[in-house]
C-alpha positions as CSV (number, residue, x, y, z in Angstrom):
1,M,-89.6,-24.0,-28.0
2,K,-87.0,-22.0,-29.6
3,I,-83.6,-20.8,-28.1
4,L,-81.3,-17.7,-28.8
5,A,-77.9,-17.9,-27.7
6,L,-76.8,-14.2,-28.2
7,N,-73.1,-12.5,-28.2
8,P,-74.7,-9.1,-28.1
9,P,-73.8,-6.1,-30.3
10,F,-71.0,-4.0,-28.8
11,L,-67.6,-2.1,-30.4
12,K,-66.2,-3.0,-33.9
13,G,-64.1,-6.3,-33.1
14,Y,-64.9,-6.5,-29.3
15,T,-64.2,-10.0,-27.7
16,R,-65.9,-11.1,-24.7
17,Q,-65.0,-14.6,-23.9
18,S,-61.0,-13.5,-23.7
19,R,-59.4,-13.5,-20.6
20,S,-58.7,-9.9,-21.1
21,P,-62.2,-8.5,-22.7
22,A,-61.4,-5.7,-25.2
23,V,-60.9,-5.0,-28.4
24,A,-57.3,-6.2,-29.3
25,Q,-54.6,-4.0,-30.8
26,G,-53.5,-6.6,-32.9
27,G,-57.3,-7.7,-34.5
28,T,-57.3,-11.0,-32.6
29,F,-61.6,-11.5,-32.1
30,Y,-62.0,-14.6,-30.1
31,Y,-65.1,-17.7,-30.7
32,P,-67.0,-17.1,-27.9
33,Y,-66.3,-21.0,-27.1
34,Y,-68.1,-21.3,-23.4
35,L,-71.7,-20.0,-25.2
36,A,-70.9,-22.7,-28.0
37,Y,-70.5,-25.4,-25.8
38,A,-73.7,-24.3,-24.3
39,V,-75.2,-24.6,-27.2
40,G,-74.8,-27.6,-28.1
41,T,-75.4,-29.2,-24.9
42,L,-79.1,-27.7,-25.4
43,E,-79.0,-29.0,-29.3
44,V,-78.5,-32.7,-27.8
45,A,-81.0,-32.1,-25.3
46,G,-83.3,-31.6,-28.2
47,F,-83.9,-27.9,-28.2
48,N,-83.8,-26.1,-31.3
49,T,-81.1,-23.3,-30.1
50,I,-79.9,-20.7,-32.5
51,L,-76.3,-18.9,-32.0
52,I,-75.5,-15.3,-33.4
53,D,-72.6,-13.6,-32.4
54,A,-73.9,-10.3,-33.3
55,V,-70.0,-8.5,-32.9
56,A,-68.7,-11.3,-35.7
57,K,-71.7,-10.9,-37.9
58,K,-71.1,-7.0,-37.4
59,W,-74.9,-6.7,-36.5
60,S,-76.5,-3.4,-35.4
61,M,-78.8,-3.8,-32.2
62,H,-81.5,-3.0,-34.7
63,E,-80.5,-6.1,-36.6
64,V,-80.6,-8.4,-33.5
65,L,-84.2,-6.9,-32.3
66,D,-85.8,-7.4,-36.0
67,F,-84.3,-11.1,-35.8
68,V,-85.5,-11.9,-32.6
69,D,-88.9,-10.5,-33.5
70,T,-88.8,-13.1,-36.3
71,L,-87.4,-16.3,-34.4
72,R,-89.6,-15.3,-30.6
73,P,-87.5,-17.5,-28.3
74,S,-88.9,-18.4,-25.6
75,L,-85.3,-18.4,-23.9
76,V,-82.6,-15.9,-24.8
77,I,-79.3,-16.3,-23.0
78,V,-77.2,-13.2,-22.8
79,F,-73.0,-13.7,-22.7
80,T,-71.4,-10.8,-21.1
81,S,-68.5,-9.4,-19.4
82,T,-67.0,-6.7,-17.4
83,P,-66.3,-4.1,-19.7
84,S,-69.3,-4.6,-21.8
85,I,-72.2,-5.3,-18.8
86,Y,-74.1,-2.3,-19.4
87,N,-74.4,-2.3,-22.9
88,D,-75.6,-5.6,-22.5
89,V,-78.3,-5.6,-19.9
90,E,-79.6,-2.5,-22.1
91,A,-79.6,-5.0,-24.8
92,G,-81.4,-7.5,-22.8
93,S,-83.9,-4.9,-21.7
94,K,-84.3,-4.3,-25.6
95,I,-85.2,-7.6,-26.1
96,K,-87.6,-7.8,-23.1
97,R,-89.7,-4.7,-25.0
98,I,-90.1,-6.8,-27.6
99,L,-91.3,-10.1,-26.0
100,P,-92.1,-9.3,-22.4
101,E,-92.9,-13.0,-22.2
102,T,-89.6,-14.1,-23.2
103,H,-86.9,-15.6,-20.1
104,L,-84.0,-13.6,-20.0
105,C,-81.2,-15.2,-18.7
106,F,-77.2,-13.9,-18.4
107,V,-74.5,-16.0,-18.3
108,G,-70.6,-14.9,-17.8
109,N,-67.9,-14.5,-15.3
110,H,-69.3,-11.4,-14.4
111,P,-72.7,-12.1,-13.9
112,T,-71.5,-15.2,-12.0
113,N,-69.1,-12.8,-9.6
114,M,-71.7,-10.0,-8.9
115,S,-75.1,-11.9,-9.1
116,D,-77.1,-9.6,-7.0
117,E,-75.3,-6.4,-8.7
118,V,-76.3,-7.4,-12.3
119,M,-80.0,-9.0,-11.3
120,G,-80.3,-5.2,-9.6
121,M,-79.3,-3.6,-13.3
122,S,-82.4,-4.3,-14.7
123,K,-85.6,-6.1,-13.6
124,D,-85.7,-7.3,-17.7
125,I,-82.9,-10.0,-16.5
126,D,-84.9,-13.3,-15.3
127,S,-82.0,-15.3,-14.4
128,I,-78.4,-15.9,-14.1
129,C,-76.6,-19.2,-14.8
130,R,-73.6,-19.0,-12.7
131,W,-70.5,-20.7,-13.2
132,E,-70.4,-24.1,-15.5
133,I,-73.8,-23.4,-17.5
134,D,-74.0,-26.2,-19.6
135,Y,-76.5,-28.6,-17.6
136,T,-77.9,-25.4,-16.2
137,V,-79.0,-24.1,-19.4
138,V,-80.7,-27.4,-20.2
139,E,-82.7,-27.7,-16.5
140,L,-83.6,-24.2,-17.3
141,A,-85.2,-24.7,-20.6
142,E,-87.3,-27.9,-20.0
143,A,-88.7,-26.2,-16.8
144,I,-89.7,-23.5,-19.6
145,E,-91.0,-25.7,-21.8
146,K,-93.0,-27.7,-19.3
147,Q,-93.6,-24.5,-17.1
148,T,-92.4,-26.3,-14.4
149,R,-90.6,-24.1,-11.2
150,I,-87.1,-23.3,-11.5
151,D,-85.9,-23.3,-7.7
152,M,-84.6,-26.0,-7.1
153,I,-82.3,-25.9,-10.6
154,K,-78.3,-25.9,-9.4
155,G,-76.2,-22.8,-10.5
156,L,-79.3,-20.5,-11.1
157,T,-79.8,-17.1,-9.5
158,Y,-83.2,-16.2,-10.4
159,R,-86.1,-13.4,-9.5
160,E,-89.6,-14.2,-8.4
161,N,-91.8,-11.6,-7.8
162,G,-89.9,-9.1,-7.2
163,V,-87.3,-10.9,-5.1
164,V,-84.0,-12.7,-5.9
165,F,-83.3,-16.1,-4.9
166,H,-80.1,-18.3,-5.4
167,N,-79.8,-21.6,-6.0
168,P,-76.9,-23.8,-4.5
169,P,-74.4,-24.2,-7.1
170,R,-74.0,-27.3,-9.0
171,D,-71.2,-29.0,-8.7
172,Y,-68.9,-29.1,-12.3
173,I,-68.7,-32.1,-14.4
174,N,-66.2,-34.4,-14.0
175,N,-67.0,-36.4,-17.3
176,L,-66.5,-34.0,-20.1
177,D,-66.6,-36.5,-22.6
178,E,-70.3,-36.0,-22.3
179,L,-70.2,-33.1,-23.9
180,P,-70.7,-32.5,-27.5
181,F,-67.7,-31.5,-29.9
182,V,-67.7,-27.5,-30.3
183,S,-66.5,-27.9,-33.5
184,K,-69.8,-29.7,-34.6
185,V,-71.5,-27.1,-33.2
186,Y,-69.4,-24.3,-35.2
187,K,-70.0,-26.6,-38.5
188,E,-73.9,-27.0,-38.2
189,Q,-74.8,-23.7,-36.8
190,K,-76.4,-21.7,-39.7
191,Y,-75.2,-17.8,-38.7
192,F,-72.0,-19.5,-37.8
193,D,-68.6,-19.1,-39.7
194,V,-65.1,-19.7,-38.9
195,K,-63.8,-17.4,-40.8
196,D,-65.4,-14.9,-38.9
197,Y,-62.8,-15.4,-36.2
198,F,-59.2,-14.5,-35.8
199,Y,-56.4,-14.7,-33.8
200,A,-53.1,-12.8,-34.6
201,Q,-50.5,-15.7,-33.7
202,N,-52.8,-18.6,-34.8
203,L,-52.9,-19.4,-38.5
204,Y,-56.0,-18.5,-40.4
205,P,-58.5,-20.0,-40.2
206,L,-58.5,-21.9,-37.3
207,V,-60.3,-23.5,-35.0
208,V,-61.5,-23.6,-31.0
209,I,-61.7,-25.9,-28.9
210,L,-61.4,-27.4,-25.1
211,T,-59.6,-30.4,-23.8
212,A,-59.8,-29.1,-20.3
213,R,-61.6,-27.1,-18.3
214,G,-60.2,-25.3,-14.8
215,C,-56.7,-24.8,-13.8
216,P,-54.6,-26.1,-10.4
217,W,-52.6,-22.7,-10.3
218,N,-54.8,-19.8,-8.5
219,C,-53.1,-16.8,-9.9
220,S,-54.5,-13.5,-8.3
221,F,-54.9,-11.4,-11.2
222,C,-56.7,-14.6,-13.0
223,D,-60.4,-14.4,-13.9
224,I,-60.5,-17.9,-15.4
225,P,-64.3,-19.5,-14.6
226,F,-62.7,-22.6,-12.9
227,K,-60.0,-22.2,-10.6
228,K,-58.8,-24.8,-8.5
229,S,-60.3,-27.7,-10.4
230,C,-58.6,-29.2,-13.6
231,R,-61.1,-31.7,-15.3
232,A,-60.1,-33.1,-18.5
233,R,-61.7,-35.0,-21.4
234,S,-60.1,-38.5,-22.1
235,V,-57.3,-38.4,-24.6
236,D,-59.6,-40.8,-27.5
237,D,-62.2,-38.2,-27.2
238,V,-60.0,-35.4,-28.6
239,I,-58.6,-37.5,-30.6
240,E,-61.8,-38.0,-32.5
241,E,-62.5,-34.1,-32.4
242,F,-58.9,-33.8,-34.2
243,K,-59.9,-36.4,-36.9
244,Y,-63.9,-34.7,-37.1
245,I,-62.4,-31.5,-37.9
246,K,-60.0,-32.7,-40.3
247,Q,-62.8,-34.5,-42.0
248,E,-65.7,-31.9,-41.7
249,L,-63.8,-28.7,-41.7
250,L,-62.1,-28.3,-44.4
251,G,-60.0,-25.3,-45.3
252,V,-59.0,-24.9,-41.0
253,R,-55.4,-24.6,-41.2
254,E,-55.3,-24.6,-37.1
255,V,-56.8,-26.3,-33.7
256,M,-56.3,-23.9,-30.9
257,I,-56.4,-25.6,-27.8
258,E,-58.0,-22.8,-25.1
259,D,-57.5,-25.1,-22.1
260,D,-56.1,-22.5,-19.6
261,T,-53.0,-24.5,-19.2
262,F,-52.7,-27.4,-21.7
263,P,-49.6,-29.2,-20.7
264,V,-50.9,-29.1,-17.2
265,N,-50.3,-32.9,-16.3
266,K,-47.3,-34.3,-18.6
267,K,-48.3,-38.1,-19.0
268,R,-51.7,-37.0,-20.5
269,T,-49.6,-34.7,-22.6
270,M,-47.3,-37.2,-23.7
271,E,-50.4,-39.7,-24.8
272,F,-52.0,-37.0,-26.4
273,C,-48.7,-36.5,-28.9
274,E,-48.2,-40.3,-29.1
275,K,-52.0,-41.0,-30.0
276,L,-51.8,-37.7,-32.4
277,I,-48.7,-38.8,-34.2
278,Q,-49.9,-42.6,-34.7
279,E,-53.1,-41.7,-36.4
280,G,-51.3,-39.3,-38.5
281,I,-53.2,-36.2,-38.0
282,D,-51.7,-33.9,-40.2
283,L,-52.9,-31.0,-38.5
284,K,-50.9,-27.7,-36.9
285,W,-52.5,-27.1,-33.3
286,A,-51.7,-24.2,-30.6
287,C,-51.9,-23.9,-27.0
288,N,-51.9,-22.4,-23.9
289,A,-48.7,-23.4,-21.5
290,R,-46.6,-22.1,-18.5
291,V,-42.9,-21.7,-18.8
292,D,-42.3,-24.7,-15.8
293,T,-43.3,-27.0,-18.9
294,D,-39.9,-28.8,-19.4
295,R,-38.3,-29.7,-22.9
296,E,-39.3,-33.1,-22.9
297,V,-42.8,-32.1,-23.1
298,L,-42.2,-29.2,-25.7
299,Q,-40.3,-31.8,-28.1
300,K,-43.1,-34.3,-28.1
301,M,-45.6,-31.5,-28.7
302,K,-43.4,-30.3,-31.6
303,E,-43.3,-33.7,-32.9
304,A,-46.9,-34.3,-32.9
305,G,-47.9,-31.0,-34.4
306,C,-47.7,-28.1,-32.3
307,R,-46.8,-24.9,-33.7
308,L,-47.2,-22.5,-30.9
309,V,-47.7,-22.3,-27.4
310,C,-48.8,-18.7,-25.7
311,V,-47.4,-18.0,-22.1
312,G,-47.6,-15.7,-19.2
313,F,-44.3,-14.3,-18.7
314,E,-45.9,-11.2,-17.0
315,T,-43.1,-10.1,-15.3
316,P,-39.3,-10.4,-14.5
317,N,-39.4,-9.5,-10.8
318,Q,-39.7,-12.1,-8.6
319,N,-41.4,-9.8,-6.0
320,R,-43.9,-9.4,-7.7
321,L,-44.2,-12.9,-9.7
322,K,-45.1,-14.4,-6.1
323,E,-47.2,-11.2,-5.0
324,M,-49.2,-13.0,-8.6
325,K,-48.9,-16.3,-7.3
326,K,-47.4,-17.5,-10.6
327,K,-45.0,-19.6,-9.0
328,I,-42.4,-19.2,-11.5
329,T,-39.0,-17.7,-12.2
330,K,-37.2,-15.8,-14.0
331,E,-34.5,-18.1,-14.7
332,R,-37.6,-20.7,-15.8
333,Q,-38.7,-17.9,-18.3
334,I,-35.3,-17.9,-20.0
335,E,-34.9,-21.6,-20.3
336,F,-38.3,-22.3,-21.4
337,M,-37.9,-19.5,-24.0
338,K,-34.4,-21.2,-25.1
339,N,-35.7,-24.7,-25.0
340,A,-39.2,-23.0,-27.3
341,K,-36.7,-21.5,-29.9
342,E,-34.7,-24.7,-29.9
343,L,-37.4,-26.5,-30.9
344,N,-38.9,-24.1,-33.1
345,I,-41.7,-23.5,-31.2
346,L,-43.4,-20.1,-31.8
347,V,-44.4,-18.2,-28.6
348,N,-47.0,-15.7,-27.8
349,G,-45.7,-13.9,-24.9
350,C,-48.0,-12.1,-22.3
351,F,-46.5,-9.4,-20.3
352,M,-48.4,-7.3,-17.7
353,I,-47.7,-3.4,-17.2
354,G,-48.4,-1.6,-13.9
355,L,-48.5,-4.0,-11.5
356,L,-49.5,-3.3,-7.6
357,N,-46.7,-0.8,-6.3
358,E,-45.2,-0.7,-10.0
359,G,-43.1,2.8,-11.5
360,R,-41.6,3.2,-14.4
361,E,-38.4,1.9,-13.9
362,S,-40.2,-1.5,-13.3
363,I,-42.1,-1.3,-16.1
364,K,-39.4,-0.1,-18.1
365,R,-37.3,-3.6,-17.3
366,T,-40.5,-5.9,-18.0
367,V,-40.4,-4.2,-21.6
368,E,-36.1,-4.9,-21.5
369,F,-36.8,-8.5,-20.8
370,A,-39.8,-8.7,-23.7
371,K,-37.5,-7.7,-25.9
372,E,-34.7,-10.2,-24.8
373,L,-36.8,-12.7,-24.9
374,N,-38.0,-11.8,-28.2
375,P,-41.1,-14.2,-28.2
376,D,-42.4,-14.3,-32.4
377,T,-46.1,-11.9,-30.6
378,A,-45.7,-10.7,-27.8
379,Q,-48.9,-8.9,-26.0
380,F,-49.1,-6.1,-23.2
381,L,-51.7,-5.6,-20.9
382,P,-52.3,-3.1,-18.2
383,L,-53.5,-5.0,-15.2
384,I,-57.1,-5.1,-14.1
385,A,-59.1,-6.2,-11.2
386,Y,-62.1,-8.4,-12.3
387,P,-64.4,-9.2,-9.7
388,G,-63.7,-12.6,-8.5
389,T,-60.4,-12.3,-8.4
390,E,-57.8,-11.5,-5.5
391,I,-56.4,-8.7,-7.0
392,Y,-60.3,-7.5,-7.0
393,E,-60.7,-7.9,-3.4
394,R,-57.3,-6.6,-2.5
395,V,-57.8,-2.9,-3.8
396,E,-61.3,-2.5,-3.3
397,E,-60.5,-3.4,0.1
398,K,-58.0,-1.0,0.3
399,G,-59.9,2.0,-1.3
400,L,-58.1,1.5,-5.0
401,L,-60.7,0.3,-7.1
402,I,-62.5,2.3,-9.9
403,N,-66.1,1.1,-9.6
404,D,-67.1,2.3,-13.1
405,Y,-67.0,-0.8,-15.6
406,S,-67.3,1.4,-18.5
407,A,-63.6,2.7,-17.2
408,L,-62.1,0.2,-18.6
409,L,-62.1,0.9,-22.0
410,D,-61.1,3.6,-23.8
411,E,-62.6,5.2,-27.0
412,N,-61.5,2.6,-29.4
413,G,-62.1,-0.5,-27.1
414,Y,-58.8,-1.1,-25.9
415,L,-58.4,-2.0,-22.0
416,M,-57.6,0.6,-19.1
417,T,-56.8,-0.2,-15.7
418,N,-59.3,0.3,-13.0
419,I,-56.8,0.6,-10.2
420,K,-55.8,4.1,-9.0
421,R,-52.2,4.2,-7.7
422,E,-50.2,6.5,-6.2
423,N,-47.7,7.0,-9.0
424,L,-49.1,6.3,-12.3
425,S,-53.1,7.2,-13.6
426,P,-54.8,5.2,-15.7
427,A,-53.7,7.3,-18.3
428,D,-50.2,7.0,-17.4
429,V,-50.8,3.5,-17.6
430,K,-52.3,3.3,-20.7
431,E,-49.6,5.6,-22.1
432,L,-47.0,3.0,-20.8
433,T,-48.8,-0.1,-22.3
434,D,-48.9,1.6,-25.8
435,K,-45.0,2.8,-25.4
436,A,-44.6,-1.0,-24.9
437,Y,-46.0,-2.2,-27.9
438,K,-44.3,0.7,-30.2
439,E,-40.9,-0.1,-28.6
440,Y,-41.4,-4.3,-29.4
441,Y,-43.2,-4.1,-32.9
442,F,-40.9,-0.8,-33.9
443,R,-37.4,-2.7,-33.5
444,P,-35.8,-2.5,-37.1
445,K,-34.3,-6.5,-35.9
446,Y,-38.0,-7.7,-35.3
447,V,-39.2,-6.0,-38.7
448,I,-36.8,-7.4,-40.5
449,Y,-38.1,-11.4,-38.9
450,K,-41.2,-10.6,-39.5
451,L,-40.9,-9.6,-43.7
452,K,-38.9,-12.8,-43.8
453,Q,-41.2,-14.9,-42.0
454,T,-43.5,-13.4,-44.1
455,I,-41.7,-14.3,-47.5
456,T,-40.0,-17.8,-46.6
457,N,-43.1,-19.5,-44.4
458,P,-46.1,-18.9,-46.9
459,P,-48.7,-20.5,-44.1
460,E,-47.6,-17.4,-41.7
461,A,-48.0,-14.9,-44.0
462,I,-51.7,-14.7,-44.0
463,R,-51.8,-14.4,-40.0
464,I,-49.4,-11.6,-40.5
465,I,-50.3,-9.6,-43.0
466,K,-53.2,-9.6,-41.6
467,S,-52.5,-8.5,-37.9
468,G,-50.2,-6.7,-39.1
469,V,-52.3,-4.4,-40.9
470,S,-54.7,-4.2,-37.5
471,F,-51.5,-3.4,-35.6
472,L,-50.0,-1.1,-37.7
473,K,-53.5,1.6,-37.9
474,Y,-53.2,1.0,-34.1
475,L,-49.4,1.9,-33.5
476,I,-49.6,5.1,-36.1
477,A,-52.5,5.9,-34.6
478,Q,-50.7,5.9,-31.2
479,V,-46.9,7.8,-32.7
480,K,-49.6,10.6,-34.1
481,K,-50.8,11.0,-30.5
482,G,-47.1,11.4,-29.6
């Protein structure tokens, strides 16, 4: 039995796995890491599984269909996202026209949160694996291979005789050490190449792994899969994967730990750093963090090879931070940035444009605050109401939701807000987002800093030049637009 795990063709450089699925201005292109974990679990279970990231490989739909016709898989797993859902459903239907007996399964946050709606988009969709898919897809594959019923598979939504059924949810995986190293999947998959992926803030090439799943926080806008559920791999298991990467993925210059909040457990973080130092693993790494990560932890992370942290500052406005349930303060944001700079840890800072009830002056203060903090790189993203988030429920209830998923992207694949506002149109929010990027990156002081960093720090040069070229094209286009 053959299985195809597919990231379907879409816009050039479009990233589905990101918290903000879109084309990134700086050329960042995410690994499909959740799909890759599922592929690894299927392989361990004995299934011949092929992972195809059609966007990374620059495959057209015609090329995908030719490949599918040759492979003739019994199960096709399609990873999708909110902005690309219409495209991805159509892609699945085209596959079913070639292989009508193939089971078509959709996975991802969007079908998880909008199961009935997605199943209603096309009768070609046979099932949806909801939430944590690793063992659900294995049980589905076993049922397809053995031609047994699927009505007892937890976490599965399926269609039978034209009727959609939702099986009970599956418990989260408590022992994440059971899962295979995703880095091994990257190495062993025939059509996968780590050099196809690029993060503007990270050294190139990089590898992306998870050492935990979930986050104990509950920010109202965040669409991560496992809110309020924080489960971690053992430190020893993570250390072993670092060793594997160092030995087997030659040329990789950095590991990006994509945990939603890596240093959330201080004791575990300190233990990991100590063991990494003791083992003498000379491998740079980066992670997602919060501004309430204390200086002691940051110091130990730096000693253990941490080069960069990605942090959500969002806004300096305390009332809006409270509305977003960030549970941080402006003072803590400033203190964190001070600590990171003194410890020589680079920061990728994320800021939000167009929060609820926010006007132009408030947005201006956010951009000025970003300049004051002056992280190594900055992202400015419009507020999006994703299905399954508190923000989505709030704006839908108030009649402020633009209920058209294709409206989430402009003609180039960049994000557009899907929230109606009295004082700012979606076009206004996009204009202010573009303006924020221009103001931040076109500062003479910043340009000089980047030129100096490129010349004096060769390891940083590749990612700066690579992201800089992409970003410059974006910024010049915005300048020409006025």
